C-alpha positions in Angstrom: 74.3 115.7 119.9 72.4 112.7 121.3 73.0 109.2 120.1 70.2 106.7 119.5 69.8 104.3 122.4 72.3 101.5 122.2 71.4 98.1 123.8 74.4 96.3 125.2 74.0 92.9 126.8 74.5 93.1 130.5 73.9 96.8 131.0 71.1 98.0 133.2 69.3 99.6 130.2 69.9 101.3 126.9 72.9 103.5 126.7 72.8 107.1 125.3 75.7 109.4 124.8 75.1 113.1 124.9 77.8 115.5 123.7 77.6 119.3 124.2 78.4 121.0 120.9 79.6 124.1 122.8 81.9 122.5 125.4 82.6 119.2 123.7 82.0 117.3 126.9 80.2 114.0 127.1 77.6 112.6 129.4 76.0 109.2 129.5 72.7 107.7 130.6 72.0 104.1 131.1 68.3 103.2 131.3 67.5 106.9 131.3 69.6 107.5 134.5 72.8 109.7 134.3 76.1 108.0 134.9 78.8 110.2 136.6 82.2 110.3 134.9 85.0 108.5 136.7 87.7 110.3 134.7 88.0 112.1 131.4 85.6 110.3 129.1 85.7 107.3 131.5 82.6 105.9 133.2 81.5 103.0 135.4 78.3 101.7 133.7 75.7 99.9 135.9 75.0 96.3 134.9 71.9 94.1 135.4 73.6 92.3 138.2 74.1 95.5 140.3 77.8 95.8 139.5 79.6 98.2 137.2 81.7 97.7 134.0 84.4 100.2 132.9 83.7 102.2 129.8 85.4 105.0 128.0 84.4 107.1 125.0 87.1 106.9 122.4 88.5 110.0 120.7 86.2 110.7 117.7 87.7 110.2 114.2 87.7 113.3 112.0 85.5 111.8 109.4 83.1 110.0 111.8 80.4 112.1 113.3 79.4 109.4 115.9 81.5 108.6 118.9 82.6 105.0 119.7 82.4 103.7 123.2 84.6 100.9 124.6 82.7 98.8 127.2 84.8 96.2 129.0 87.4 96.3 126.3 84.8 95.9 123.5 84.2 98.9 121.1 80.6 99.8 120.1 79.6 102.2 117.4 76.9 104.6 118.5 75.7 105.4 115.0 75.6 104.1 111.4 78.5 104.5 109.0 78.2 107.7 107.0 78.8 107.4 103.3 82.2 109.0 102.2 80.5 111.3 99.7 78.2 112.6 102.5 81.3 113.3 104.7 82.8 115.3 101.8 79.7 117.4 101.8 80.0 118.0 105.5 83.3 119.8 105.0 82.6 121.7 101.8 81.7 124.9 103.7 85.3 125.2 104.7 85.9 126.5 101.1 84.8 129.8 102.6 88.0 129.9 104.6 90.0 130.2 101.4 87.6 132.7 99.9 86.9 134.9 102.9 89.7 134.7 105.5 88.6 135.1 109.1 84.9 135.9 108.3 84.7 133.1 105.7 86.3 130.8 108.3 83.7 131.7 110.8 80.8 131.0 108.4 82.6 127.9 107.1 82.9 126.5 110.7 79.2 127.2 111.3 78.4 125.4 108.1 80.5 122.3 109.1 78.8 122.1 112.5 75.4 122.4 110.9 76.3 119.7 108.4 77.6 117.4 111.1 74.3 117.7 112.9 72.5 116.8 109.6 74.9 113.8 109.1 74.0 112.5 112.6 70.3 112.8 112.0 68.2 109.7 111.1 67.0 111.2 107.9 67.7 109.3 104.6 70.7 110.3 102.5 68.4 111.6 99.8 67.2 114.2 102.3 70.5 114.9 103.9 72.3 115.9 100.7 69.9 118.8 99.8 69.9 119.9 103.4 73.8 120.1 103.3 73.8 121.9 100.0 71.2 124.3 101.5 73.6 124.9 104.4 76.4 125.6 102.0 74.2 128.1 100.1 73.0 129.8 103.3 76.4 130.1 104.9 77.8 131.5 101.5 75.0 134.1 101.2 75.4 135.1 104.9 79.2 135.4 104.4 78.7 137.6 101.3 76.3 139.9 103.2 78.5 140.3 106.2 81.7 140.6 104.1 80.0 143.2 101.8 78.8 145.1 104.8 82.3 145.2 106.4 83.8 146.3 103.1 81.1 149.0 102.7 81.7 150.3 106.2 85.4 150.4 105.9 85.5 152.0 102.5 82.5 154.2 103.3 
């Protein structure tokens, strides 16, 4: 996940936060240059005056796909607010956990990760909704195929 460039007065350029979906680790660039971490989710961001300002990435909220960064004690959102109905759609694939146990949980988690990526995209809501519903259908069909194959092989 990569946030849109965020312009903050006093920083040496636009700020971008990059989060690895696999490891969950963050990295930051300011003005296109990487900023090394000074602690866990803590950074010293370069300013226009050649100094640095402390910053930390706040723990993400469950229903907010965009991280918030605190710079010099001031919080900044790194993305737009996501409509509540869209956030419900993000987590609908988790229904597969109740239907399909471990295999359903795996496909449900994949669906949630895909829907979070869709929610973070800059596409309009009218495009995001059908994409999320398509994700639900694809993960459901994939789950049915894999679960059916497993049942067929074990009952063989």
